Backbone as ProteinMPNN parsed JSONL, in Angstrom:
{"seq_chain_A": "MKEKVTDISKVLQDMTAEMRLMRETIDQQYAEIAKLNRNIEALNRQLRKKDEENSRLKERLSKYEKPKKNSGNSSTPPSKETMKDEIVRRTKSLRKPSGKKPGGQEGHDGHKLSCSPSPDETIDDTPNYCTNCGGTLADAERVLDYVTQVISIPELKPVIKGIRHYVMICKNCGGRIRTAPRRKPCPFAE", "coords_chain_A": {"N_chain_A": [[0.623, -1.26, 0.086], [1.632, 1.327, 0.578], [3.159, 1.286, -1.226], [1.718, 2.007, -3.603], [0.699, 4.391, -2.724], [2.987, 6.831, -2.335], [3.404, 5.669, -5.772], [1.115, 7.365, -5.958], [0.669, 10.421, -5.209], [3.323, 10.92, -6.873], [2.67, 10.542, -8.933], [0.717, 13.106, -8.619], [2.692, 15.262, -8.316], [3.517, 14.929, -10.42], [1.372, 15.704, -11.797], [0.919, 18.149, -10.933], [3.043, 20.022, -11.355], [2.439, 20.192, -14.934], [0.433, 20.797, -14.885], [1.283, 23.55, -13.843], [3.497, 24.381, -15.96], [1.34, 24.72, -18.012], [-0.307, 26.577, -17.208], [1.729, 28.849, -17.116], [1.97, 28.703, -20.181], [-0.721, 29.384, -21.203], [-0.808, 31.953, -19.8], [1.095, 32.919, -21.17], [-0.314, 33.165, -23.957], [-2.26, 34.591, -23.489], [-1.201, 36.893, -22.63], [0.15, 37.632, -25.583], [-2.532, 37.6, -26.805], [-4.0, 40.056, -25.688], [-1.93, 42.195, -26.44], [-2.362, 41.563, -29.448], [-5.149, 41.831, -29.792], [-5.021, 45.045, -28.376], [-3.429, 45.89, -31.035], [-4.951, 45.5, -32.672], [-6.984, 47.026, -31.946], [-5.758, 49.564, -32.545], [-5.279, 49.276, -35.058], [-8.228, 50.042, -35.923], [-8.371, 52.25, -35.36], [-7.306, 53.787, -36.94], [-8.345, 53.343, -39.143], [-11.029, 53.87, -39.192], [-10.117, 56.79, -39.15], [-8.924, 57.929, -41.236], [-11.125, 56.604, -42.678], [-13.211, 58.74, -42.329], [-11.179, 61.137, -43.244], [-11.231, 60.174, -46.035], [-14.017, 60.753, -46.753], [-14.226, 63.246, -46.585], [-12.928, 63.72, -48.332], [-13.372, 63.495, -50.464], [-16.275, 64.471, -51.335], [-15.339, 67.776, -50.801], [-14.199, 67.061, -53.541], [-16.237, 66.236, -54.505], [-17.067, 68.778, -55.54], [-15.723, 69.661, -57.855], [-16.107, 68.48, -59.968], [-18.283, 67.742, -60.349], [-19.79, 70.695, -60.733], [-22.069, 73.101, -59.559], [-24.01, 73.731, -63.19], [-24.897, 76.361, -64.475], [-25.409, 78.968, -66.688], [-23.254, 80.289, -67.546], [-20.939, 77.523, -67.891], [-22.292, 75.995, -69.483], [-25.024, 74.773, -71.469], [-26.951, 75.847, -70.76], [-29.683, 78.688, -71.465], [-29.174, 81.544, -70.388], [-31.603, 82.267, -69.233], [-33.132, 80.375, -68.128], [-31.897, 80.983, -65.788], [-32.376, 80.785, -62.384], [-33.181, 84.192, -60.415], [-31.424, 84.508, -58.43], [-29.47, 83.101, -59.068], [-28.543, 83.887, -61.277], [-28.288, 87.12, -60.184], [-26.152, 86.978, -58.807], [-24.534, 86.078, -60.801], [-23.918, 88.296, -62.003], [-22.93, 90.068, -60.161], [-20.783, 88.471, -59.046], [-17.122, 90.009, -58.857], [-14.039, 89.804, -58.804], [-12.247, 91.733, -58.224], [-11.503, 94.028, -55.169], [-13.225, 96.445, -53.394], [-11.82, 99.949, -53.533], [-12.422, 102.262, -52.302], [-12.221, 104.888, -54.089], [-13.803, 107.197, -56.373], [-14.795, 106.323, -59.494], [-12.947, 106.312, -62.895], [-10.38, 108.578, -63.74], [-8.244, 109.433, -61.598], [-7.738, 112.643, -58.946], [-5.3, 114.967, -58.998], [-4.054, 113.063, -60.765], [-1.727, 112.197, -64.114], [-2.375, 111.321, -66.365], [-2.212, 109.783, -69.432], [-1.327, 110.359, -72.558], [-1.441, 109.62, -76.526], [2.235, 110.689, -77.721], [3.567, 113.67, -79.732], [5.529, 113.453, -81.984], [8.554, 114.322, -82.097], [10.329, 115.248, -84.904], [8.941, 115.064, -88.13], [8.277, 112.677, -90.613], [7.38, 114.037, -92.909], [5.603, 116.593, -93.502], [2.507, 117.717, -93.81], [1.022, 120.611, -94.865], [-1.935, 121.605, -94.445], [-4.085, 123.549, -95.843], [-6.741, 126.389, -96.049], [-9.275, 126.325, -99.509], [-11.011, 128.279, -100.671], [-12.843, 130.852, -98.626], [-14.526, 129.84, -95.902], [-16.993, 131.575, -95.314], [-18.497, 133.606, -96.711], [-16.78, 132.446, -100.021], [-15.085, 133.924, -101.212], [-11.24, 133.756, -102.899], [-8.443, 132.662, -101.418], [-5.43, 132.429, -101.611], [-3.865, 134.472, -101.278], [-4.165, 135.399, -98.236], [-3.381, 135.838, -95.027], [-1.477, 133.749, -92.941], [-2.083, 131.341, -90.094], [-1.42, 129.377, -88.005], [-3.443, 126.927, -86.979], [-3.548, 123.652, -84.733], [-1.791, 121.413, -84.79], [-1.443, 118.352, -85.672], [-0.776, 114.27, -86.291], [-0.418, 111.422, -88.011], [-0.048, 108.118, -88.318], [1.755, 106.031, -90.875], [1.88, 102.653, -91.625], [3.478, 101.198, -94.379], [2.893, 99.323, -96.662], [4.123, 95.476, -96.333], [6.755, 94.888, -98.09], [7.876, 91.824, -100.385], [12.097, 91.676, -100.768], [13.655, 90.941, -102.81], [17.015, 89.065, -103.194], [19.912, 88.683, -105.379], [21.89, 86.324, -105.836], [25.736, 86.228, -106.614], [27.302, 83.671, -107.362], [30.765, 82.797, -107.397], [33.471, 81.117, -108.874], [36.607, 80.539, -107.946], [39.756, 80.627, -109.027], [42.975, 79.514, -109.239], [45.583, 81.087, -109.234], [48.674, 80.218, -108.569], [48.114, 77.226, -107.823], [46.195, 76.103, -110.23], [43.567, 75.17, -108.708], [40.524, 74.974, -108.366], [37.728, 76.881, -106.644], [35.216, 77.344, -104.972], [32.868, 79.393, -103.333], [30.885, 78.891, -101.535], [28.371, 76.114, -101.445], [27.322, 74.154, -104.705], [24.641, 75.58, -106.019], [21.171, 74.578, -107.291], [20.738, 76.069, -109.801], [18.671, 79.635, -110.431], [16.505, 78.972, -113.174], [15.312, 82.756, -113.886], [18.093, 83.535, -114.345], [20.779, 85.541, -115.12]], "CA_chain_A": [[0.186, -0.296, 0.101], [2.947, 2.181, 1.035], [3.961, 2.124, -3.095], [0.451, 3.216, -4.162], [0.613, 6.436, -1.883], [4.122, 6.435, -3.369], [3.227, 6.408, -6.656], [0.294, 8.405, -6.023], [1.797, 11.561, -5.044], [4.154, 11.151, -8.373], [1.705, 10.859, -9.574], [-0.139, 14.337, -8.327], [4.121, 15.959, -8.847], [4.147, 14.928, -12.402], [-0.01, 16.696, -12.438], [0.897, 20.088, -10.455], [4.47, 20.577, -13.165], [2.439, 19.946, -15.754], [-0.329, 22.1, -14.062], [2.196, 24.67, -13.887], [3.331, 24.33, -17.133], [-0.122, 24.364, -18.125], [-0.95, 27.996, -17.083], [2.512, 29.161, -18.007], [1.402, 28.755, -21.096], [-2.291, 29.987, -20.529], [-0.27, 33.186, -19.049], [2.013, 33.959, -22.37], [-1.178, 33.272, -24.858], [-3.585, 35.51, -22.696], [-0.25, 38.154, -23.112], [-0.227, 38.107, -26.416], [-3.771, 38.005, -27.552], [-4.054, 41.841, -25.224], [-1.301, 42.947, -27.268], [-2.749, 41.607, -30.473], [-5.714, 42.971, -29.499], [-4.653, 46.966, -28.353], [-3.021, 46.358, -31.924], [-6.429, 45.306, -33.312], [-8.237, 48.347, -32.206], [-4.986, 50.842, -33.177], [-5.549, 49.885, -36.907], [-9.459, 50.348, -36.623], [-8.486, 53.718, -34.603], [-6.909, 54.588, -38.14], [-9.261, 52.803, -40.299], [-12.06, 54.984, -38.489], [-9.652, 58.679, -39.392], [-8.221, 57.126, -42.876], [-12.232, 56.835, -43.786], [-13.125, 60.53, -42.477], [-10.338, 61.645, -44.232], [-11.464, 59.986, -47.347], [-15.171, 60.899, -47.036], [-14.189, 64.886, -46.593], [-11.856, 64.625, -49.3], [-15.223, 62.941, -51.918], [-17.118, 65.825, -50.746], [-14.683, 68.886, -51.539], [-13.578, 66.46, -55.231], [-17.514, 66.039, -56.013], [-18.102, 70.053, -55.92], [-15.429, 70.431, -58.925], [-16.248, 66.635, -60.673], [-20.264, 67.909, -60.996], [-20.626, 71.301, -60.97], [-23.524, 73.687, -60.175], [-24.394, 74.319, -63.964], [-25.141, 77.646, -65.26], [-25.472, 79.981, -68.207], [-21.682, 80.143, -68.273], [-21.133, 76.179, -67.706], [-23.22, 74.971, -69.955], [-25.53, 75.304, -72.713], [-29.206, 76.653, -70.563], [-29.499, 79.593, -71.769], [-29.532, 82.648, -68.958], [-32.906, 82.749, -68.605], [-33.513, 79.156, -67.158], [-31.67, 80.92, -64.43], [-32.666, 81.083, -61.288], [-33.316, 84.779, -59.996], [-30.596, 84.827, -57.274], [-28.322, 83.162, -59.508], [-28.168, 85.426, -62.167], [-27.652, 88.109, -59.385], [-24.9, 86.141, -57.883], [-23.316, 86.202, -61.936], [-23.858, 89.526, -62.177], [-22.527, 90.838, -59.646], [-19.282, 88.155, -58.769], [-16.219, 90.302, -59.054], [-12.895, 89.094, -58.117], [-11.872, 92.806, -57.306], [-11.69, 94.111, -53.685], [-13.429, 97.822, -53.7], [-10.498, 100.461, -53.204], [-13.403, 103.057, -51.286], [-12.729, 106.012, -55.156], [-14.704, 106.792, -57.442], [-14.758, 105.033, -60.706], [-12.047, 107.446, -63.121], [-9.638, 109.595, -63.339], [-8.234, 110.317, -59.958], [-7.622, 113.838, -58.374], [-4.042, 114.917, -59.235], [-2.864, 112.465, -61.611], [-1.359, 113.259, -65.321], [-3.02, 110.813, -67.096], [-1.183, 109.044, -70.641], [-1.985, 110.471, -74.187], [0.323, 109.71, -77.737], [2.811, 112.519, -77.971], [3.83, 113.507, -81.173], [6.933, 113.285, -82.889], [9.363, 116.569, -82.97], [10.651, 115.374, -86.062], [8.463, 114.157, -88.243], [9.582, 112.35, -91.746], [6.58, 114.96, -93.801], [5.132, 117.771, -93.289], [1.818, 118.432, -95.131], [0.63, 122.401, -94.429], [-3.612, 121.58, -94.727], [-4.869, 125.013, -96.286], [-8.192, 126.091, -97.075], [-8.593, 126.923, -100.503], [-11.387, 128.991, -100.23], [-13.998, 130.912, -97.906], [-16.096, 128.738, -96.123], [-18.1, 132.043, -95.624], [-17.685, 134.514, -98.576], [-16.379, 131.766, -100.778], [-13.451, 134.265, -102.175], [-10.573, 132.844, -102.514], [-7.794, 132.499, -99.89], [-4.811, 133.074, -101.768], [-2.928, 135.576, -100.633], [-4.334, 135.614, -97.295], [-2.249, 135.663, -93.975], [-2.169, 131.45, -92.482], [-2.18, 131.325, -88.414], [-0.907, 128.094, -87.408], [-3.851, 126.834, -85.002], [-2.691, 123.255, -84.253], [-1.284, 119.933, -85.52], [-1.897, 116.299, -85.402], [0.074, 113.668, -86.547], [-0.724, 110.151, -88.772], [0.898, 107.336, -88.6], [1.311, 105.264, -91.662], [2.628, 101.691, -91.838], [3.234, 100.724, -95.107], [2.704, 97.719, -96.862], [5.367, 95.109, -96.75], [7.372, 94.257, -99.811], [9.21, 90.744, -99.854], [13.061, 92.464, -101.207], [14.961, 89.886, -103.849], [18.553, 89.215, -103.683], [19.94, 88.124, -106.925], [23.017, 86.45, -105.426], [25.837, 85.691, -107.64], [28.03, 82.61, -106.769], [31.817, 82.726, -108.525], [34.933, 80.086, -108.887], [38.184, 81.19, -108.092], [40.952, 79.772, -109.809], [43.854, 79.752, -107.824], [47.222, 81.44, -109.948], [49.673, 79.479, -108.597], [48.577, 75.97, -108.749], [44.994, 76.921, -110.886], [42.754, 74.852, -108.374], [38.829, 75.892, -108.518], [37.08, 77.5, -104.978], [33.735, 78.083, -104.906], [33.168, 80.462, -101.605], [29.643, 77.789, -100.942], [28.116, 74.513, -101.951], [26.396, 74.466, -105.505], [22.868, 74.964, -105.538], [20.695, 74.433, -108.586], [20.541, 77.727, -110.664], [17.584, 79.867, -111.132], [15.844, 79.5, -114.199], [15.509, 83.952, -114.375], [19.05, 84.193, -113.971], [20.828, 86.141, -117.066]], "C_chain_A": [[0.37, 1.051, 0.172], [3.041, 2.629, -0.846], [2.599, 2.593, -3.571], [0.217, 4.3, -3.574], [1.292, 7.343, -2.211], [3.999, 7.182, -5.346], [1.833, 7.282, -6.582], [0.167, 10.217, -6.056], [3.122, 11.766, -6.005], [3.59, 12.084, -8.53], [1.2, 12.661, -9.928], [1.303, 15.866, -8.569], [4.098, 16.35, -10.053], [2.557, 16.27, -12.608], [0.621, 18.182, -12.16], [2.431, 20.191, -11.291], [3.918, 20.56, -14.063], [1.042, 20.6, -16.135], [0.318, 23.86, -14.802], [2.643, 25.33, -15.415], [2.455, 25.216, -18.474], [-0.539, 26.562, -18.553], [0.892, 28.853, -17.311], [2.185, 29.413, -19.882], [0.303, 29.724, -21.806], [-1.442, 31.445, -20.751], [0.216, 34.209, -21.03], [0.889, 34.368, -22.913], [-1.764, 34.57, -24.636], [-3.003, 36.684, -23.602], [-0.479, 38.699, -24.516], [-1.302, 38.304, -27.466], [-4.238, 39.611, -26.655], [-3.803, 41.934, -26.242], [-1.926, 42.448, -28.538], [-4.015, 42.286, -30.962], [-6.254, 44.937, -29.936], [-4.055, 46.464, -30.483], [-4.17, 46.219, -32.866], [-7.271, 47.33, -33.283], [-7.607, 49.578, -32.024], [-5.439, 50.945, -35.141], [-7.136, 50.263, -36.637], [-9.443, 52.298, -36.444], [-8.41, 54.346, -36.332], [-7.84, 54.009, -39.411], [-10.444, 53.611, -40.451], [-11.306, 56.66, -39.588], [-9.253, 58.593, -41.165], [-10.088, 57.729, -43.508], [-13.109, 57.732, -43.915], [-12.428, 61.186, -43.399], [-10.828, 61.283, -45.705], [-12.832, 60.791, -48.045], [-14.88, 62.525, -47.493], [-13.6, 65.299, -47.664], [-12.517, 64.553, -51.157], [-15.735, 64.215, -51.903], [-16.031, 67.271, -51.454], [-14.315, 68.714, -53.176], [-15.426, 66.506, -55.921], [-17.525, 67.667, -56.441], [-17.611, 69.869, -56.839], [-15.722, 69.153, -60.049], [-17.559, 67.558, -61.01], [-20.154, 69.444, -60.213], [-21.374, 72.022, -60.866], [-23.779, 74.179, -61.717], [-25.684, 75.049, -63.846], [-24.861, 78.484, -66.538], [-24.458, 80.265, -68.219], [-20.404, 78.911, -67.942], [-21.092, 75.684, -68.322], [-24.065, 75.221, -71.135], [-27.07, 75.945, -72.382], [-28.53, 77.641, -70.518], [-29.731, 81.006, -69.923], [-30.879, 82.892, -68.899], [-33.974, 81.462, -68.235], [-32.712, 79.47, -65.967], [-32.511, 81.143, -63.343], [-32.325, 83.059, -60.288], [-31.705, 85.593, -58.865], [-29.09, 84.293, -57.945], [-27.409, 83.917, -60.593], [-27.516, 86.642, -61.57], [-26.601, 88.051, -59.262], [-23.667, 85.844, -59.236], [-23.416, 87.342, -61.956], [-22.785, 90.295, -61.734], [-20.648, 90.698, -59.009], [-18.33, 88.924, -59.09], [-14.92, 89.84, -57.86], [-12.237, 90.771, -56.95], [-12.124, 93.03, -56.043], [-11.285, 95.973, -54.568], [-12.299, 98.549, -52.678], [-11.167, 101.597, -52.525], [-13.267, 104.496, -52.844], [-13.265, 105.619, -55.739], [-14.36, 106.161, -58.713], [-13.434, 106.53, -61.354], [-11.199, 107.872, -62.897], [-9.423, 109.818, -62.031], [-7.292, 111.94, -59.723], [-5.961, 114.244, -58.84], [-2.748, 113.484, -60.71], [-2.833, 112.886, -63.764], [-2.059, 112.303, -66.06], [-1.876, 110.483, -68.861], [-2.042, 109.472, -71.634], [-0.351, 109.699, -75.567], [1.045, 110.882, -77.816], [3.059, 112.21, -78.859], [5.034, 113.791, -81.19], [7.822, 114.226, -83.013], [9.514, 116.762, -84.274], [9.835, 114.414, -87.414], [8.51, 113.775, -89.617], [8.578, 112.946, -93.338], [6.173, 115.115, -92.861], [4.342, 118.108, -94.4], [1.159, 119.591, -94.364], [-1.576, 122.23, -95.492], [-4.228, 123.632, -94.646], [-5.824, 125.067, -96.89], [-8.651, 127.158, -98.464], [-9.432, 128.464, -100.441], [-12.281, 129.466, -99.261], [-14.919, 130.333, -97.767], [-17.823, 130.449, -96.152], [-18.829, 133.184, -97.064], [-17.738, 134.004, -99.904], [-15.514, 132.111, -101.655], [-12.29, 132.971, -101.876], [-9.344, 133.78, -101.749], [-5.939, 131.957, -99.996], [-3.468, 133.728, -101.116], [-3.773, 136.146, -99.197], [-3.423, 135.24, -96.358], [-2.398, 134.387, -92.921], [-1.862, 132.058, -91.01], [-2.298, 130.563, -88.257], [-2.122, 127.399, -86.45], [-3.529, 125.641, -84.316], [-2.076, 121.978, -85.091], [-1.49, 119.159, -84.509], [-0.267, 115.892, -86.345], [0.03, 112.613, -87.715], [-0.487, 109.552, -88.673], [0.533, 106.499, -89.382], [1.626, 104.16, -92.379], [2.759, 101.442, -93.013], [2.964, 100.058, -95.17], [4.258, 97.417, -97.15], [5.455, 94.645, -98.3], [8.034, 93.528, -99.642], [10.732, 91.976, -101.347], [13.51, 90.505, -101.543], [16.171, 90.288, -104.153], [19.261, 88.285, -104.493], [21.604, 87.743, -106.313], [24.303, 85.952, -106.322], [27.315, 84.927, -107.127], [29.687, 82.584, -107.886], [32.356, 81.503, -108.69], [35.747, 80.666, -108.941], [38.896, 80.416, -108.877], [41.824, 79.853, -109.585], [45.405, 79.457, -109.08], [48.656, 80.433, -109.664], [49.005, 77.39, -108.429], [47.094, 75.724, -109.3], [44.131, 75.147, -110.156], [41.555, 75.858, -108.594], [38.685, 75.595, -107.432], [36.021, 77.585, -105.405], [34.048, 78.241, -103.323], [31.852, 79.049, -101.142], [29.565, 76.809, -101.934], [27.624, 74.976, -102.751], [25.574, 73.9, -105.33], [22.208, 74.703, -107.428], [20.021, 76.172, -108.85], [18.702, 78.572, -111.0], [17.437, 80.145, -112.188], [16.008, 81.15, -114.679], [16.944, 84.15, -113.78], [19.598, 84.918, -115.423], [22.084, 84.934, -117.724]], "O_chain_A": [[-0.5, 1.878, -0.1], [3.008, 3.698, -1.456], [2.539, 3.764, -3.947], [-0.545, 5.148, -4.038], [0.862, 8.476, -2.429], [4.253, 8.247, -5.908], [1.714, 7.989, -7.582], [-0.377, 10.954, -6.879], [3.863, 12.735, -5.84], [3.59, 13.314, -8.471], [1.27, 13.274, -10.994], [1.048, 17.034, -8.862], [4.399, 17.384, -10.65], [2.584, 17.313, -13.262], [0.762, 19.098, -12.97], [2.174, 20.989, -12.192], [4.72, 21.03, -14.87], [0.619, 20.863, -17.261], [0.016, 24.715, -15.634], [2.276, 26.403, -15.893], [2.791, 25.953, -19.401], [-0.819, 27.308, -19.491], [0.675, 29.794, -18.075], [2.294, 30.479, -20.489], [0.468, 30.559, -22.695], [-1.468, 31.981, -21.859], [-0.072, 35.235, -21.646], [0.586, 35.551, -22.757], [-1.762, 35.49, -25.455], [-3.492, 37.266, -24.57], [-1.043, 39.761, -24.777], [-1.208, 38.875, -28.553], [-4.989, 40.294, -27.352], [-4.623, 41.878, -27.158], [-2.191, 43.549, -29.021], [-4.158, 42.987, -31.964], [-6.936, 45.613, -30.707], [-4.767, 47.154, -31.213], [-4.205, 46.94, -33.863], [-7.724, 48.205, -34.021], [-8.197, 50.559, -31.574], [-5.701, 51.814, -35.973], [-7.382, 51.126, -37.48], [-10.068, 53.2, -37.002], [-9.216, 55.128, -36.835], [-7.801, 54.47, -40.551], [-10.866, 54.008, -41.537], [-11.899, 57.325, -40.437], [-9.481, 59.445, -42.025], [-10.372, 58.65, -44.274], [-13.782, 57.903, -44.931], [-12.981, 61.786, -44.321], [-10.789, 62.186, -46.541], [-12.925, 61.266, -49.176], [-15.255, 62.967, -48.578], [-13.521, 66.446, -48.103], [-12.331, 65.079, -52.255], [-15.355, 64.987, -52.783], [-16.15, 67.587, -52.638], [-14.16, 69.651, -53.958], [-15.832, 66.684, -57.07], [-17.94, 67.938, -57.568], [-18.526, 69.713, -57.648], [-15.229, 69.365, -61.157], [-17.629, 68.037, -62.141], [-20.444, 69.407, -59.017], [-21.937, 72.169, -61.951], [-23.788, 75.408, -61.657], [-26.819, 74.779, -63.452], [-23.841, 78.345, -67.213], [-24.312, 80.806, -69.315], [-19.221, 79.212, -67.78], [-20.244, 74.796, -68.408], [-23.6, 76.092, -71.869], [-27.961, 76.342, -73.133], [-27.432, 77.855, -70.003], [-30.329, 81.001, -68.847], [-31.21, 83.965, -68.394], [-35.197, 81.518, -68.101], [-32.635, 78.614, -65.086], [-33.502, 81.835, -63.574], [-31.32, 83.146, -59.583], [-31.256, 86.731, -58.726], [-27.975, 84.718, -57.643], [-26.249, 84.313, -60.709], [-26.534, 87.194, -62.066], [-25.882, 89.004, -59.559], [-22.484, 85.544, -59.073], [-22.219, 87.616, -61.873], [-21.972, 90.952, -62.385], [-19.78, 91.52, -58.717], [-18.338, 88.71, -60.302], [-14.908, 89.646, -56.644], [-11.964, 90.913, -55.758], [-12.989, 92.302, -55.554], [-10.458, 96.507, -55.308], [-11.923, 98.146, -51.577], [-10.27, 102.187, -51.922], [-14.249, 105.237, -52.793], [-13.523, 104.443, -55.995], [-13.42, 105.367, -58.7], [-13.08, 107.461, -60.63], [-10.848, 107.747, -61.724], [-10.279, 110.341, -61.317], [-6.278, 112.194, -60.372], [-5.427, 113.155, -59.051], [-1.612, 113.276, -61.137], [-3.613, 113.56, -64.437], [-2.674, 113.077, -66.794], [-0.87, 111.147, -69.11], [-3.226, 109.144, -71.711], [0.857, 109.469, -75.511], [0.517, 111.983, -77.967], [3.022, 111.05, -79.267], [5.555, 114.441, -80.284], [7.872, 114.942, -84.013], [9.169, 117.76, -84.907], [10.128, 113.235, -87.614], [8.908, 114.78, -90.205], [8.818, 112.555, -94.48], [6.132, 114.506, -91.792], [4.731, 118.546, -95.483], [0.785, 119.394, -93.207], [-2.083, 122.592, -96.554], [-4.557, 124.46, -93.797], [-6.14, 124.39, -97.869], [-8.463, 128.374, -98.507], [-8.862, 129.537, -100.244], [-12.798, 128.485, -98.727], [-15.857, 130.09, -98.525], [-18.951, 130.445, -96.645], [-19.531, 133.108, -98.072], [-18.347, 134.549, -100.824], [-15.071, 131.417, -102.57], [-12.282, 131.942, -101.2], [-9.266, 134.993, -101.553], [-5.281, 131.405, -99.114], [-2.408, 133.33, -100.633], [-3.991, 137.356, -99.138], [-2.616, 134.364, -96.668], [-3.393, 134.19, -92.224], [-1.425, 133.201, -90.879], [-3.503, 130.314, -88.214], [-1.88, 127.286, -85.248], [-3.139, 125.902, -83.178], [-2.132, 122.044, -86.319], [-1.635, 119.148, -83.287], [0.692, 116.53, -86.78], [0.634, 113.108, -88.667], [0.277, 109.929, -89.561], [-0.566, 105.964, -89.24], [1.726, 104.273, -93.601], [1.563, 101.288, -93.262], [2.562, 99.486, -94.157], [5.164, 98.081, -97.655], [4.7, 94.266, -99.195], [8.986, 93.792, -98.909], [10.432, 92.663, -102.323], [13.599, 89.461, -100.898], [16.565, 91.21, -104.868], [19.173, 87.083, -104.244], [22.462, 88.626, -106.293], [23.905, 84.995, -106.987], [28.243, 85.543, -106.604], [29.577, 82.344, -109.088], [31.501, 80.619, -108.636], [35.913, 81.441, -109.883], [38.371, 79.426, -109.387], [41.889, 81.076, -109.711], [45.969, 78.46, -109.532], [49.457, 80.06, -110.52], [49.615, 76.482, -108.994], [46.614, 74.849, -108.579], [44.087, 74.144, -110.868], [41.563, 77.055, -108.881], [39.119, 74.566, -106.914], [35.95, 78.039, -106.547], [34.816, 77.728, -102.509], [32.24, 78.265, -100.276], [30.288, 76.609, -102.91], [27.186, 76.103, -102.519], [25.299, 72.774, -104.914], [22.871, 74.696, -108.466], [19.252, 76.971, -108.316], [17.804, 78.063, -111.67], [17.893, 81.197, -112.637], [16.685, 81.293, -115.697], [17.054, 84.869, -112.787], [19.025, 84.874, -116.512], [22.408, 84.965, -118.912]]}, "name": "protein", "num_of_chains": 1, "seq": "MKEKVTDISKVLQDMTAEMRLMRETIDQQYAEIAKLNRNIEALNRQLRKKDEENSRLKERLSKYEKPKKNSGNSSTPPSKETMKDEIVRRTKSLRKPSGKKPGGQEGHDGHKLSCSPSPDETIDDTPNYCTNCGGTLADAERVLDYVTQVISIPELKPVIKGIRHYVMICKNCGGRIRTAPRRKPCPFAE"}
């Protein structure tokens, strides 16, 4: 009987050791599961964040992909627009108001086309007869009233140049030298 008792105590000790190993394994697996759950939760948070950002960007992009149609960006005639859209379209300006009245400002010299001090040609525009009495004005005194200038741009005319190519013969060696490579001669040349 004593042997049976020692056998049972040995079996119990073996079972206790085995249970301790199982407990350690369970604890390790539990720690690993907790770690994996934390990682999953972090990834889920990132995924939700990305989904929110994606939906915001899609909403912003939809404004450009399918803008609201009006007479400016479609074939819709202005008469089909609502009154509100028409008022916004007509009054919308990118310029910021300066607070000044429109037009030339006080103290501004302005810009004008200045006359040339030495024109290429001068024409005297004098009347030949009096518009009041119809008499001749050939011997009448002339007084300068004002001067105007007219700028005329002449018609473009092509300039055709005839180039004569010569062959030079050297006195020393008798060699023939061309100034340029030979080209097809003009049929109208002399």
